[in-house]
Structures are given as structure tokens and as C-alpha cells.
C-alpha positions as CSV (number, residue, x, y, z in Angstrom):
1,X,136.5,26.0,113.0
2,X,136.2,29.4,115.2
3,X,139.4,31.1,113.5
4,X,138.2,30.5,109.8
5,X,134.6,32.0,110.6
6,X,136.3,35.4,112.4
7,X,138.7,35.6,109.1
8,X,135.8,35.1,107.2
9,X,133.7,37.8,109.3
10,X,136.8,40.2,109.0
11,X,136.9,39.9,105.2
12,X,133.3,41.1,105.2
13,X,134.0,43.8,107.3
14,X,136.8,45.1,105.1
15,X,134.6,44.7,101.9
16,X,132.1,46.8,103.6
17,X,134.0,49.4,104.8
18,X,135.6,49.9,101.3
19,X,132.5,50.5,99.9
20,X,131.0,52.9,102.1
21,X,134.5,54.6,101.1
22,X,133.9,54.8,97.5
23,X,130.3,55.8,97.7
24,X,131.9,58.9,99.9
25,X,134.3,59.8,97.7
26,X,131.6,59.4,94.8
27,X,129.4,61.7,96.5
28,X,131.9,64.5,97.3
29,X,133.1,64.2,93.7
30,X,129.1,65.1,92.6
31,X,129.4,68.0,95.2
32,X,127.0,66.2,97.8
33,X,128.0,67.2,101.4
34,X,129.0,63.9,103.5
35,X,126.8,65.1,106.6
36,X,125.8,68.3,108.9
37,X,128.7,71.4,107.6
38,X,130.0,73.5,110.6
39,X,131.4,76.7,109.5
40,X,133.9,78.4,111.0
41,X,131.7,80.6,113.8
42,X,134.4,83.6,113.0
43,X,133.4,83.3,109.5
44,X,131.5,86.4,107.8
45,X,128.5,85.5,106.1
46,X,128.0,85.2,102.6
47,X,126.7,88.0,100.8
48,X,124.3,88.0,97.5
49,X,126.1,89.3,94.4
50,X,125.7,93.1,94.2
51,X,123.1,92.7,91.5
52,X,120.7,90.5,93.6
53,X,121.1,93.6,96.4
54,X,120.3,96.1,94.0
55,X,117.4,94.2,91.8
56,X,115.6,91.7,94.2
57,X,113.8,89.5,91.6
58,X,110.1,89.5,92.1
59,X,108.1,87.9,89.1
60,X,105.0,86.5,90.8
61,X,102.6,87.6,93.5
62,X,101.4,84.8,95.7
63,X,99.0,87.1,97.9
64,X,97.6,90.5,97.2
65,X,96.3,92.1,100.8
66,X,93.9,95.1,100.7
67,X,93.1,97.0,103.9
68,X,89.6,98.5,103.6
69,X,88.0,101.2,105.5
70,X,84.4,101.6,105.4
71,X,82.4,104.8,106.8
72,X,78.7,105.7,107.3
73,X,78.5,108.5,104.2
74,X,76.0,110.2,106.2
75,X,77.8,110.5,110.0
76,X,81.3,109.8,108.7
77,X,81.7,106.8,111.8
78,X,83.5,103.7,110.8
79,X,81.4,101.0,109.9
80,X,82.4,97.5,111.9
81,X,79.4,95.4,111.4
82,X,80.3,94.1,107.8
83,X,80.8,90.4,107.3
84,X,82.9,88.5,104.4
85,X,79.9,87.9,102.3
86,X,79.4,91.8,102.1
87,X,82.6,92.4,100.3
88,X,83.6,92.2,96.5
89,X,87.1,92.4,95.7
90,X,88.2,92.9,91.4
91,X,91.7,92.7,90.0
92,X,91.4,94.2,87.0
93,X,87.8,94.2,86.7
94,X,87.8,90.0,87.4
95,X,86.1,89.4,90.8
96,X,88.6,87.5,92.8
97,X,87.7,84.9,95.7
98,X,88.5,86.5,99.0
99,X,90.7,83.7,100.9
100,X,91.6,86.1,103.9
101,X,88.8,88.3,105.9
102,X,89.7,90.2,109.1
103,X,88.5,93.2,111.4
104,X,91.5,94.5,113.2
105,X,92.4,91.2,114.6
106,X,95.7,90.3,112.5
107,X,98.6,91.1,114.7
108,X,100.5,94.2,113.5
109,X,104.2,94.4,112.2
110,X,104.9,98.3,112.5
111,X,108.0,99.8,111.5
112,X,108.3,103.7,112.7
113,X,109.9,106.3,110.4
114,X,110.8,109.3,111.9
115,X,112.5,112.4,110.7
116,X,115.2,113.4,113.0
117,X,116.6,116.3,111.1
118,X,117.5,120.0,112.5
119,X,114.8,121.2,110.2
120,X,112.1,119.8,112.4
121,X,114.4,120.4,115.8
122,X,111.5,122.8,117.1
123,X,108.8,119.6,116.9
124,X,110.9,117.1,118.4
125,X,109.9,117.9,122.0
126,X,106.2,117.1,120.6
127,X,107.5,114.0,118.8
128,X,109.4,112.7,122.1
129,X,105.8,113.1,123.9
130,X,103.8,111.0,121.6
131,X,105.6,108.2,121.8
132,X,103.2,106.8,124.8
133,X,100.3,107.4,122.2
134,X,102.4,105.1,119.5
135,X,102.7,102.5,122.0
136,X,99.1,102.5,123.2
137,X,97.1,103.1,120.3
138,X,99.0,102.3,117.1
139,X,100.8,99.1,118.9
140,X,98.0,97.9,121.3
141,X,98.4,94.5,122.8
142,X,99.5,92.2,119.7
143,X,101.6,94.6,117.7
144,X,105.9,94.3,117.3
145,X,107.3,97.5,116.5
146,X,110.8,98.7,115.0
147,X,112.0,102.4,115.0
148,X,113.9,104.1,112.2
149,X,115.1,108.1,112.1
150,X,116.5,109.7,109.1
151,X,118.6,112.9,108.1
152,X,121.4,112.8,106.1
153,X,121.3,109.2,106.9
154,X,119.0,106.3,108.0
155,X,119.8,104.5,111.4
156,X,118.0,101.8,112.8
157,X,117.4,103.1,116.3
158,X,115.4,100.1,117.6
159,X,114.5,96.2,116.8
160,X,111.8,94.6,116.2
161,X,110.4,94.1,119.5
162,X,106.8,94.0,121.4
163,X,108.1,95.4,124.3
164,X,106.1,98.6,124.6
165,X,108.6,100.6,127.2
166,X,111.4,100.1,124.8
167,X,109.6,101.6,122.3
168,X,108.4,104.7,124.1
169,X,112.3,104.9,125.5
170,X,113.3,104.9,121.9
171,X,111.2,107.4,120.6
172,X,111.6,109.6,124.2
173,X,115.4,109.6,123.6
174,X,115.1,111.0,119.7
175,X,118.0,113.6,119.0
176,X,118.1,116.3,116.0
177,X,120.7,115.3,113.8
178,X,121.7,116.8,110.4
179,X,119.6,119.2,107.9
180,X,119.3,116.4,105.3
181,X,115.5,114.4,105.0
182,X,116.5,111.1,103.2
183,X,112.6,110.3,103.4
184,X,112.6,107.7,100.1
185,X,115.4,106.0,101.5
186,X,114.0,105.6,104.7
187,X,110.9,104.4,103.2
188,X,112.3,101.8,101.1
189,X,114.4,100.7,104.4
190,X,111.2,100.2,105.9
191,X,109.7,98.5,103.7
192,X,112.6,96.0,103.1
193,X,112.3,95.6,107.0
194,X,109.0,94.5,106.8
195,X,108.8,92.4,104.1
196,X,111.0,89.6,106.2
197,X,108.1,89.8,108.7
198,X,105.8,86.9,108.3
199,X,103.0,87.3,105.7
200,X,100.2,86.5,108.2
201,X,101.2,90.2,109.9
202,X,100.0,93.4,108.5
203,X,102.8,95.3,107.5
204,X,102.3,98.8,108.4
205,X,104.5,101.9,107.6
206,X,104.1,105.1,109.8
207,X,106.1,107.8,109.1
208,X,106.4,111.1,111.1
209,X,108.1,113.9,109.0
210,X,108.0,116.8,106.3
211,X,106.7,115.3,103.0
212,X,109.5,116.5,101.3
213,X,112.7,114.4,100.1
214,X,116.3,115.4,99.9
215,X,119.1,113.2,98.8
216,X,117.5,109.9,98.8
217,X,119.1,107.5,95.9
218,X,115.5,106.0,95.9
219,X,112.6,107.1,93.8
220,X,109.1,107.8,95.2
221,X,107.7,105.9,92.6
222,X,110.1,102.6,93.2
223,X,109.2,103.2,96.7
224,X,105.5,102.7,96.1
225,X,105.8,100.0,93.8
226,X,107.8,97.9,96.5
227,X,105.6,98.5,98.7
228,X,102.4,97.3,97.2
229,X,104.0,94.4,95.8
230,X,105.0,93.6,99.6
231,X,101.4,94.4,100.8
232,X,102.9,97.5,103.2
233,X,100.5,100.4,103.9
234,X,101.7,103.6,104.7
235,X,100.3,106.0,106.8
236,X,101.8,109.2,107.8
237,X,101.7,112.4,110.1
238,X,102.7,115.1,107.8
239,X,105.1,117.9,109.6
240,X,104.6,121.4,109.0
241,X,108.4,122.8,107.2
242,X,106.8,126.1,107.6
243,X,106.0,125.9,111.1
244,X,109.3,124.2,112.0
245,X,111.1,127.0,110.1
246,X,109.0,130.0,111.8
247,X,110.6,128.5,115.1
248,X,114.0,128.2,114.5
249,X,116.0,130.7,116.1
250,X,118.4,132.7,114.1
251,X,121.3,130.6,114.6
252,X,119.3,127.3,113.5
253,X,117.5,128.8,110.8
254,X,119.2,127.9,107.2
255,X,119.8,130.7,104.3
256,X,116.6,131.4,103.1
257,X,116.1,131.4,99.3
258,X,115.9,134.2,97.0
259,X,112.1,135.2,96.8
260,X,109.3,136.4,98.8
261,X,108.8,135.0,102.3
262,X,106.7,131.4,102.1
263,X,107.9,130.7,98.4
264,X,109.7,127.4,97.3
265,X,113.0,127.8,95.3
266,X,111.4,125.9,92.3
267,X,110.4,127.5,88.9
268,X,107.0,127.1,88.2
269,X,105.3,126.8,84.3
270,X,104.1,130.6,84.9
271,X,107.7,131.9,86.1
272,X,106.0,132.8,89.4
273,X,107.2,132.0,92.9
274,X,105.7,128.7,94.4
275,X,103.8,129.2,97.3
276,X,101.9,127.1,99.4
277,X,98.5,128.2,97.8
278,X,99.8,127.6,94.7
279,X,100.8,124.4,95.3
280,X,97.7,123.1,96.8
281,X,95.7,124.6,94.0
282,X,98.0,122.5,91.4
283,X,97.4,119.1,93.7
284,X,93.6,119.9,93.8
285,X,93.7,119.7,89.6
286,X,95.8,116.8,89.7
287,X,94.5,113.4,88.6
288,X,96.0,111.6,91.9
289,X,94.9,108.0,90.5
290,X,97.0,108.6,87.0
291,X,99.9,110.2,88.6
292,X,100.1,106.5,90.9
293,X,100.1,104.6,88.1
294,X,102.9,106.8,86.2
295,X,104.7,106.7,89.3
296,X,104.8,102.9,89.7
297,X,105.3,102.2,86.4
298,X,108.0,104.7,85.8
299,X,109.7,104.6,89.3
300,X,110.6,108.4,89.2
301,X,109.3,111.3,91.6
302,X,106.5,113.6,91.2
303,X,108.1,117.1,91.8
304,X,106.4,119.1,94.2
305,X,103.7,116.8,95.0
306,X,102.7,116.2,98.8
307,X,104.7,112.7,98.9
308,X,103.5,111.5,101.8
309,X,99.8,111.8,100.5
310,X,100.6,109.8,96.9
311,X,102.2,107.4,99.4
312,X,99.3,106.5,101.7
313,X,96.8,106.6,98.7
314,X,99.0,104.7,96.8
315,X,98.7,101.7,99.9
316,X,95.5,102.5,101.2
317,X,96.9,104.1,104.1
318,X,96.2,107.7,105.5
319,X,98.1,110.8,105.6
320,X,97.3,113.5,108.6
321,X,99.3,116.7,108.3
322,X,99.8,118.7,111.3
323,X,100.5,122.3,111.9
324,X,100.5,122.8,115.9
325,X,102.1,120.5,118.5
326,X,99.2,118.8,119.8
327,X,98.1,117.8,116.5
328,X,101.1,115.1,116.3
329,X,99.6,113.1,119.2
330,X,95.9,113.6,117.8
331,X,96.8,112.0,114.4
332,X,98.9,109.3,115.8
333,X,95.5,108.5,118.1
334,X,93.3,108.5,114.9
335,X,95.7,106.4,113.0
336,X,95.7,103.9,115.9
337,X,91.9,104.0,116.3
338,X,91.6,103.0,112.3
339,X,94.5,100.6,112.0
340,X,92.6,98.4,115.0
341,X,89.2,98.8,113.3
342,X,89.7,98.3,109.6
343,X,89.1,95.3,107.6
344,X,91.7,93.7,105.5
345,X,90.6,91.2,102.7
346,X,92.8,88.9,100.8
347,X,92.9,87.3,97.1
348,X,95.2,84.7,95.6
349,X,95.8,86.1,91.7
350,X,96.2,84.0,89.2
351,X,99.7,82.7,89.1
352,X,100.0,83.9,85.0
353,X,98.7,87.3,86.0
354,X,100.4,89.9,83.0
355,X,102.7,92.2,83.8
356,X,101.6,95.9,84.0
357,X,99.3,97.7,86.4
358,X,96.6,95.8,88.1
359,X,94.1,98.2,89.3
360,X,91.9,96.6,92.6
361,X,88.5,97.8,93.6
362,X,86.8,96.7,96.5
363,X,83.0,97.3,96.7
364,X,80.3,96.5,99.9
365,X,76.9,95.4,99.7
366,X,75.4,98.4,101.6
367,X,74.2,102.1,100.8
368,X,75.1,105.2,101.9
369,X,78.9,104.4,102.5
370,X,82.3,105.4,101.4
371,X,84.9,102.6,101.2
372,X,89.0,103.2,101.1
373,X,91.4,100.8,99.9
374,X,94.5,100.3,98.0
375,X,94.0,101.5,94.0
376,X,96.3,98.7,92.8
377,X,99.9,97.2,92.4
378,X,102.4,97.1,89.2
379,X,104.2,93.9,88.5
380,X,107.4,94.9,85.8
381,X,107.8,92.7,82.3
382,X,109.7,90.2,82.6
383,X,113.8,90.9,82.2
384,X,115.2,89.3,79.6
């Protein structure tokens, strides 16, 4: 009796194995994996198609965060005793439900973007010395930071780290490069790097450099649009091109353009040389709000404008211009103080939000104050 039973048992096992093999064949034919995949460790990673690398798809804004700085109109001091109920946020005139509220407590993800071109070589010693201020006053206790340097290229000098000593050493070791200043390319790379950080962290791009760009493939308007959609706030320490040029030795100085000293080789509508005073007067008459909207809609550049001031205002940050070396550290200290004492409000816009420019307005239920925040964001129309 045992042999027939054992034979029957083997027959059933055989049928079962045949069924399993048949099922596996069907699954493979349908493209389903048979189990965990173990790729060759020496194989290069698969790259996205070029079109996706250059034109990432961003059609839905899941959350909008707005940094808010509130000052007393009388004393100029920051107001730090407000609550969530004191704030009102409007998106295109429609009040939004505040889903996130914080006062300086959210951890920071910082990308420091530093110009290292030969143009600012006389200022590099002062920038190196400011490393301790950046690591202490700006990073604080909970921040992570990465460092980018730019001249004719954009280079990653330090990956994200919470080690303030590593960041300070990277800043201390900055070296002068070529004469280029690809500011917009560096800002774009910094924003892309920040976009990969968790959304629970505040994303901060801090630029130390001149407010001009030469040679970038990216345009200021496209950079601003990217920053707004990625909830990146831009802070800037503007370096004086005139001060750097005056301090260069004769061997380091670039050939001066034709025209009186202190002028720029850019023609003006009046056919007069463009002086710093003329530029300041023109910017004083500029409708900055309209310029911001035009820039993010068209993705173009603003000729002759202070790009760092525009970038900071477009994202709710702060631009501090410097002339003397000691002012660089003072500017970083001021930015650090504001970063760790600003309010952050967040809301989820409707999933069916229309394309176009969305104006953000933040109001506070208190008198005799001034409120600064990001002015809005732009959603491109769908590609057909």
C-alpha cells in the first residue's frame, strides 16, 4: 500500500511544479518580475530622457509655503509674539486655510552659492573669514548646508552636511577662479539641489556674489519661476563690482571698456554712458511687482536690473548690499537673525488651480506693523 501512496504523492508534486512553472512563464510574458531584481553593481545608472532632464514636468502645486517677516513700523524691530490666528493668507484674492505655521523652528536646508571668479579675488579673504559667521549665525543648531562655487563653471564644493566645521573649512578654502560669473546657472543648480530635500525643511538659497551674470545658459525669469514653485527663499549678500575693480592690481585688472570711469558698456535709451547713479535712478522708477510677474511669465532676463534684489523680493528673502569687507560678515549675521525669527505659513491650493500668475498676499491682525512675504508664483499653461 505504501508504494501506490508514495507514487500518488509524487504525481501530485509534479503537477504542482508544472503549474508553478506555467504561472511563472505567464508572469514573465506579461512583464511582471519573478522576484527581487539584482542589477550589476558595475552597471551605470539609467538616465532620464534628455527632454525630461531639461524640462521637468511640474503641473501640480501640492503646498505653498510663504516666509513672513513682521516689523514694528515705529521701531523697526521684528515682531515675534504673533500666533497662527493673527495671520490671513490670500491666493489670487481667495483666503486660504493655513495648514502649516511656524516661527523659526522648522529645520533649514541651505545652499550657499559663492562667486569665486577672479573679478572678486580681492574680496575672497573677507569671504573666507565670514565662514564662521555662516556656520554659527546662519546654520545654527538644526540646519544642513551645501556649498556651490561659480565662475565660468558651477562646482559642488561641499555636499549637504550638518557638520559646521566641514562647512566652515570649505569656505575657508575658497580659491579664485576664472573671470566668468555664471550666477543664474549656479542659482538654478542650487534650487534643483534644494528641491530634492524633504518638504518639511525650509529651503534657503544664500548667494554671495555680484548682482550680474555673464555666460549662463539659464535666464533669471526661469530661475525665479523654479524657485517659487519649489518653495525656495533666496537671500543675497551683494558684492560691489566697483570696489573689487578698484582693488585689483594692474596685472589682474580686466581691460576697461571705452567710456568714462565708472560707466558700463551698455547703451542707454538716451545714448549716454550708464553710470551707477543713472542705474539707481532707473531702478527707483521701476515697477518691481510688474517686473517680477513679467520675468516669471516669460522666463527672460531683466537687462541692467539688480538680479539679486529681484530674486530675493520674488521669493520673500532679503538682499543686503555690501561695499566694505566688514559688511559681508554683518550682512550674514543680519540674514541669520532673520532666518531664525521669521514666520512660515503654508497652505494647500485647490488641485484645480488655474495656470498663470498667482498673487500671494499675507495680512496680520495688528496695527503699526510692516509685513514682507513672497509676492506669488507662476504655473505655466499645460503643454498640448
